[in-house]
C-alpha positions in Angstrom: -123.6 -1.0 -24.5 -124.8 2.6 -23.9 -123.6 5.9 -25.1 -122.0 6.5 -21.9 -120.1 3.4 -22.0 -118.8 4.1 -25.4 -117.4 7.3 -24.2 -115.4 5.8 -21.4 -114.1 3.1 -23.7 -112.9 6.0 -26.2 -111.2 8.0 -23.3 -109.2 4.7 -22.0 -108.1 4.2 -25.6 -106.9 7.7 -25.9 -105.0 7.5 -22.7 -103.2 4.2 -23.6 -102.4 5.8 -27.0 -101.0 8.9 -25.2 -99.0 6.8 -22.8 -97.8 4.8 -25.5 -96.8 7.8 -27.6 -95.1 9.3 -24.7 -93.2 6.2 -23.8 -92.3 6.0 -27.6 -91.1 9.5 -27.6 -89.2 9.0 -24.4 -87.6 6.0 -25.6 -86.6 7.6 -28.8 -85.2 10.5 -27.0 -83.2 8.1 -24.7 -82.0 6.2 -27.6 -81.0 9.5 -29.2 -79.1 10.6 -26.2 -77.5 7.2 -25.9 -76.4 7.5 -29.4 -75.2 11.0 -28.9 -73.0 9.6 -25.8 -71.6 7.0 -28.1 -69.4 9.7 -29.7 -69.4 12.2 -26.9 -68.2 12.1 -23.3 -70.9 12.1 -20.5 -71.7 15.5 -19.3 -69.9 15.4 -16.0 -66.7 13.7 -17.3 -63.3 15.2 -16.5 -60.0 14.0 -17.9 -56.8 15.2 -16.3 -58.9 17.7 -14.4 -60.4 19.2 -17.7 -64.2 19.3 -18.2 -64.9 17.2 -21.3 -68.7 16.6 -20.9 -70.4 16.7 -24.1 -67.4 16.8 -26.1 -66.6 14.4 -29.1 -63.0 12.9 -29.2 -61.5 15.7 -31.2 -62.8 18.5 -28.8 -61.8 16.4 -25.9 -58.4 15.7 -27.2 -58.0 19.5 -27.9 -59.0 20.2 -24.5 -56.7 17.6 -22.7 -53.8 19.2 -24.8 -54.8 22.8 -23.9 -52.0 23.0 -21.2 -49.1 22.0 -23.3 -48.2 25.5 -24.0 -47.6 25.8 -20.3 -45.7 22.6 -19.9 -42.8 22.5 -17.5 -40.4 19.6 -16.9 -38.4 19.8 -13.6 -35.1 17.9 -13.5 -34.1 16.8 -10.0 -30.2 16.4 -9.8 -28.8 13.8 -7.2 -28.1 16.6 -4.8 -31.6 17.9 -4.9 -31.0 20.6 -7.3 -33.7 21.6 -9.8 -33.4 22.5 -13.3 -36.1 23.2 -15.8 -37.2 22.4 -19.5 -40.1 24.6 -20.8 -42.4 23.5 -23.4 -42.4 26.7 -25.3 -38.6 26.4 -25.6 -38.9 22.9 -27.3 -41.9 23.6 -29.3 -44.0 21.1 -27.5 -47.3 19.9 -29.0 -49.8 17.3 -27.8 -49.8 14.1 -29.8 -52.8 11.9 -28.9 -51.7 8.4 -28.1 -55.3 7.0 -28.2 -55.8 7.0 -24.5 -58.8 9.7 -24.8 -60.2 7.6 -27.5 -60.1 4.4 -25.2 -61.8 6.3 -22.4 -64.6 7.3 -24.9 -64.9 3.8 -26.4 -65.0 2.4 -22.8 -68.0 4.6 -21.9 -71.2 2.7 -22.2 -73.8 5.1 -23.7 -76.7 3.7 -22.3 -75.7 4.5 -18.7 -75.7 8.3 -19.5 -78.5 8.7 -16.8 -76.3 7.3 -13.9 -73.3 9.5 -14.9 -75.4 12.5 -14.2 -75.2 11.6 -10.6 -71.9 9.8 -10.5 -69.3 12.2 -12.3 -66.3 10.2 -13.8 -62.8 11.5 -13.5 -59.9 10.0 -15.5 -56.2 10.5 -16.1 -54.4 10.0 -19.4 -50.7 10.5 -20.4 -50.0 13.8 -22.1 -47.9 12.5 -24.8 -46.0 15.1 -26.9 -43.6 15.7 -29.6 -40.9 18.5 -29.7 -38.1 19.7 -32.2 -35.1 17.6 -31.8 -32.7 20.5 -32.1 -34.6 22.6 -29.6 -34.7 20.0 -26.7 -30.9 19.4 -27.1 -30.3 23.2 -26.8 -32.7 23.3 -23.8 -30.9 20.6 -21.9 -27.4 22.0 -22.9 -28.5 25.4 -21.4 -29.5 24.1 -18.0 -27.4 25.5 -15.1 -25.9 22.0 -14.5 -24.1 21.9 -17.9 -22.6 25.3 -17.6 -18.8 25.3 -17.1 -18.7 27.5 -14.1 -21.0 25.2 -12.3 -19.0 21.7 -13.2 -16.9 20.1 -10.9 -15.1 17.1 -12.4 -14.9 13.7 -10.3 -11.5 12.8 -8.8 -10.5 9.2 -8.3 -9.6 8.0 -4.8 -5.8 7.6 -4.4 -3.4 6.4 -1.9 -1.4 9.2 -0.1 1.5 9.1 2.6 0.7 11.3 5.5 2.0 11.7 8.9 0.5 8.5 10.2 1.3 6.4 7.3 -0.4 5.5 3.9 -4.1 5.9 3.7 -6.7 6.1 1.1 -7.8 9.8 0.0 -11.5 9.0 -0.8 -13.0 9.9 -4.3 -14.7 13.2 -5.0 -17.8 12.6 -6.9 -18.1 15.8 -8.6 -21.3 17.0 -10.5 -20.2 16.5 -14.1 -23.3 14.9 -15.8 -23.3 12.8 -19.0 -25.1 14.9 -21.4 -26.3 12.0 -23.6 -28.0 10.2 -20.8 -29.5 13.3 -19.4 -30.9 14.2 -22.7 -32.4 10.8 -23.3 -34.2 10.8 -19.9 -35.4 14.4 -20.5 -36.6 13.3 -24.0 -38.5 10.2 -22.4 -40.1 12.3 -19.9 -41.2 15.0 -22.3 -42.5 12.4 -24.6 -44.6 10.8 -21.8 -45.9 14.2 -20.7 -44.3 13.6 -17.2 -43.7 16.9 -15.2 -40.3 15.6 -13.4 -37.6 13.4 -13.8 -34.9 12.3 -11.3 -31.4 11.8 -12.2 -29.1 9.3 -10.5 -25.6 8.2 -10.3 -25.9 6.7 -13.8 -26.3 10.0 -15.3 -22.9 11.4 -13.9 -19.4 11.0 -14.7 -18.0 8.7 -12.0 -14.5 8.6 -10.8 -12.3 6.1 -12.4 -11.4 4.5 -9.0 -13.2 4.7 -5.6 -12.0 3.7 -2.3 -13.7 0.4 -2.8 -12.0 -0.3 -6.1 -10.2 -3.5 -6.3 -7.0 -1.8 -7.4 -7.0 0.6 -4.4 -8.1 -2.2 -1.9 -5.2 -4.6 -3.2 -2.6 -1.9 -3.1 -3.3 -0.9 0.4 -3.1 -4.6 1.2 0.3 -4.9 -0.4 1.5 -1.7 1.5 0.2 -3.1 4.8 1.7 -6.4 4.1 5.1 -4.7 3.7 4.5 -2.6 6.9 3.9 -5.7 8.9 7.2 -7.2 8.1 8.8 -5.4 11.2 12.2 -7.0 12.2 13.6 -7.4 15.6 17.3 -7.8 15.2 18.8 -10.1 17.8 22.0 -8.2 18.7 23.1 -8.8 22.3 23.3 -5.7 24.4 21.5 -3.7 21.7 18.0 -3.1 20.7 17.8 -2.7 16.9 14.2 -2.8 15.3 13.1 -2.1 11.7 9.7 -0.8 12.4 6.9 0.4 10.2 7.9 4.0 9.8 11.4 2.9 8.4 9.7 0.3 6.1 7.5 3.1 4.8 10.9 4.8 3.8 11.7 1.8 1.7 8.5 1.7 -0.3 7.8 3.4 -3.7 3.9 3.6 -4.4 3.4 4.6 -8.0 -0.1 4.5 -8.8 -1.0 0.9 -7.9 2.6 -0.4 -8.2 4.3 -0.9 -4.8 7.9 -1.5 -5.0 11.2 -1.3 -2.8 13.7 1.3 -2.9 17.1 -0.5 -3.4 19.1 2.5 -2.5 17.1 3.0 0.8 17.6 -0.7 1.7 21.4 -0.6 0.8 21.6 2.8 3.0 19.9 0.8 5.9 22.1 -2.1 5.6 25.1 0.2 5.6 23.9 1.7 8.9 23.7 -1.8 10.4 27.3 -2.5 9.3 28.5 0.9 10.5 26.7 0.4 13.8 27.6 -3.2 14.6 30.6 -4.1 12.7 33.6 -4.4 15.2 36.0 -5.8 12.7 39.4 -4.2 13.3 37.8 -1.5 15.6 40.2 0.4 17.8 39.5 -1.2 21.5 40.5 0.1 24.9 41.8 -3.2 26.4 42.6 -3.8 30.1 45.9 -5.6 30.1 47.2 -8.1 32.5 49.6 -5.4 33.8 46.3 -3.6 35.1 46.7 -0.7 32.6 44.8 0.1 29.5 46.0 0.2 25.9 44.3 1.1 22.6 44.6 -1.6 20.1 42.8 -1.7 16.6 43.7 -3.5 13.2 43.7 -7.3 12.9 40.7 -9.2 11.5 38.7 -10.1 14.5 35.1 -9.0 14.9 31.6 -8.9 13.7 31.1 -8.3 10.0 27.5 -7.6 8.6 27.3 -9.3 5.2 25.8 -6.4 3.5 24.6 -8.0 0.3 23.4 -11.0 2.1 21.6 -8.9 4.6 19.9 -6.8 1.9 18.7 -9.9 0.2 17.1 -11.4 3.3 15.8 -8.0 4.4 13.8 -7.8 0.9 12.7 -11.4 1.4 11.5 -10.7 4.9 9.5 -7.6 3.6 8.0 -9.6 0.8 6.9 -12.3 3.3 5.0 -9.6 5.1 5.4 -11.2 8.6 7.1 -9.9 11.8 10.7 -11.5 12.1 12.9 -12.1 14.9 16.4 -12.7 13.8 20.1 -11.9 13.8 21.8 -9.8 11.0 23.1 -11.9 8.3 27.0 -11.9 9.2 29.9 -12.7 7.0 32.1 -13.1 10.2 31.2 -13.7 13.6 33.1 -12.8 16.7 33.8 -15.4 19.4 31.6 -13.5 22.0 28.3 -11.7 21.5 27.6 -8.2 22.7 29.4 -5.0 23.0 32.4 -6.7 24.5 33.1 -9.1 21.8 36.5 -10.2 23.2 34.8 -11.6 26.4 37.0 -13.2 29.1 38.5 -16.1 27.0 41.4 -15.0 25.0 45.3 -14.9 24.5 46.9 -11.6 25.3 50.5 -11.0 23.9 52.5 -7.9 25.2 55.3 -7.5 22.6 57.1 -5.0 24.5 57.2 -7.2 27.6 57.7 -10.4 25.6 55.0 -12.0 27.7 51.9 -13.9 26.8 48.8 -15.0 28.9 46.0 -17.2 28.2 42.7 -16.8 29.9 39.5 -19.1 30.0 36.3 -17.8 31.3 38.2 -15.0 33.1 40.7 -17.5 34.9 44.3 -17.3 33.8 45.3 -20.8 32.5 48.9 -20.2 31.6 51.3 -17.4 31.1 54.8 -17.4 29.9 57.8 -15.3 28.5 58.0 -15.6 24.8 59.9 -14.5 21.8 58.4 -12.6 19.0 59.3 -11.4 15.5 62.7 -9.7 15.0 61.7 -6.0 14.8 65.3 -4.9 13.7 65.1 -7.2 10.8 61.6 -6.0 9.6 60.0 -9.1 10.9 58.1 -7.5 13.7 55.0 -9.6 14.9 51.6 -8.2 13.5 49.7 -6.2 16.3 46.1 -6.0 16.5 43.0 -8.0 17.5 43.0 -11.4 15.9 41.5 -14.9 16.3 42.9 -18.5 16.2 42.3 -19.6 12.7 43.2 -23.3 13.1 45.3 -25.7 15.1 47.8 -28.0 13.6 50.0 -30.7 15.5 52.6 -31.7 14.4 53.4 -28.9 11.9 56.3 -27.7 9.6 57.1 -24.1 9.4 58.4 -23.0 5.9 59.8 -19.8 4.8 62.0 -18.6 2.0 65.2 -19.5 4.0 64.0 -21.8 6.7 62.1 -24.8 7.6 61.3 -25.8 11.1 59.5 -28.9 12.7 57.1 -27.9 15.7 54.7 -29.9 17.8 51.9 -27.5 18.1 51.2 -24.5 15.6 48.2 -22.1 16.2 48.2 -19.4 13.5 46.1 -16.1 14.2 47.5 -13.5 11.5 48.0 -14.8 8.0 51.1 -17.2 8.6 52.0 -15.8 11.9 51.0 -18.1 15.1 51.8 -19.4 18.3 54.1 -22.5 18.5 56.8 -24.3 20.5 60.5 -23.5 19.8 62.8 -26.2 20.9 65.7 -24.5 19.5 65.4 -21.7 21.9 67.0 -23.9 24.6 64.4 -22.7 27.1 65.4 -18.9 26.8 62.4 -16.7 26.3 61.6 -13.1 27.2 63.8 -10.1 27.7 65.1 -8.4 24.4 65.9 -11.5 22.6 63.3 -10.6 19.9 65.4 -7.5 19.0 68.4 -9.1 17.9 67.5 -13.0 17.5 63.8 -12.7 17.1 61.5 -15.0 15.0 60.3 -14.4 11.5 57.0 -13.1 13.0 55.5 -16.0 15.0 55.3 -16.2 18.8 57.9 -18.7 20.1 56.7 -20.3 23.4 57.9 -23.0 25.6 56.7 -26.6 24.7 54.7 -27.0 27.9 53.0 -23.7 27.4 52.1 -24.3 23.7 50.8 -27.9 24.7 48.5 -26.4 27.4 47.1 -23.7 25.1 46.7 -26.2 22.3 44.8 -28.7 24.1 42.3 -26.0 25.7 41.9 -23.2 23.3 39.3 -23.3 20.6 39.2 -22.1 17.0 38.0 -18.5 16.9 39.3 -17.5 20.2 40.5 -13.7 20.4 44.1 -12.9 20.2 45.1 -9.6 21.5 48.7 -8.5 20.6 50.1 -5.1 21.1 53.2 -3.0 21.4 53.7 -0.3 24.1 55.9 1.8 22.0 55.3 3.1 18.5 56.5 0.8 15.8 56.3 0.7 12.1 55.6 -2.8 10.5 56.2 -3.1 6.7 56.4 -7.0 6.3 54.1 -8.7 4.0 52.3 -10.7 6.9 51.7 -7.3 8.7 50.2 -5.9 5.6 48.1 -9.1 4.9 46.8 -9.5 8.4 45.9 -5.8 8.7 48.3 -5.1 11.5 47.7 -2.1 13.5 51.1 -0.7 13.2 51.4 -1.6 9.4 52.8 1.3 7.3 53.4 1.3 3.7 57.1 1.0 2.8 56.9 4.1 0.3 55.1 6.1 3.0 57.8 5.2 5.6 60.5 6.4 3.2 58.6 9.5 2.6 58.4 10.3 6.4 62.3 10.3 6.7 
């Protein structure tokens, strides 16, 4: 090998050595940089928007926590209002939770070259600590906890208005539960969150809402009562117990619905006053074609007030519409305003005459002899009814006993019967001197006809055309129209 060849070889060797040295240096530099980035963030790294490139863990955490002094938590109430908690007011400080360290540890140091061309941005929670007494004061000082800004909730309630009972809806109010709001604020601050949303659970709720079981069930009870309307079946009249009247019967005390006994008593009394015809003074067109006024007696409709009150309460509690008669303790022979009808016995004491009509047709008429008015045995006047029929019968008094074939009492112990001892003489003024003890003496054939056709309950209208005063016991007991207390009679003389 010549001199020239040796030089060439030496040159090549130098080049190889240079390249090797360069590569070794570069490798060393790469390894050194990689080692650097094992404890530092890549140059173009960002955390929460902060540039942390080239920073070690401590520096990066300090950088991430730089904004804590400007921390602001916005509390949104359920109505969209905003309330604020400032970091400076609660002595906030950043407390690393290891998130930055995890990012650093997750970084592959040997990939630092690629990171130069592909910057990496990360987000970590800003966990903070605060002073307990300061955060409580900060929350307590928010506008939403100031007395002048607080409206307490109001429960739904049942009210009686012009159109009946209805539910007055609850008022939510805006009073918050301090402990719940404070807990949410603490949680948000600790997590470094910038906002927190309050919900219904953070507010004091009304005790009862319109959907509460107590409200719903109370309204159902009220509606059940109101649905129990009653159509009273009274001929020639229209009487209905409707919702408006039923409401007047109700007492609604909270969730307790009860009936007002006094109001029901008043209503039943109204029914009795309106529809009782017992002993009413009636205008009666006589067989002589004139009109007399006659009251007293025991005939007519009587509403059974205790019975009707109990039935009314039972109907209301049942909660369903009802169509029925009032509860009567006594019924007249005929329904309707004209409860005498056209089947009745008429006795004119003054004319000493009696008629019996059936369905408007005269069945029989006859002169009679009635009570001896001069011996204080005047027959009771008024509107009565046939109480029973008896054949044969024995009539007994203090000083007499008489056998009769037919007896039809209508006023206590006074009735219509045959009187064979009259010898066929009836009418005129016999009753003034030789009248009965109060009964209506009739010819046998007349008593026979009436007895065979008349029904128990048939009205008997008996009247005087002149003013009389009856003081006998039978007149008193039978509620005679012309009965006068004996002492009152004496005082009038």
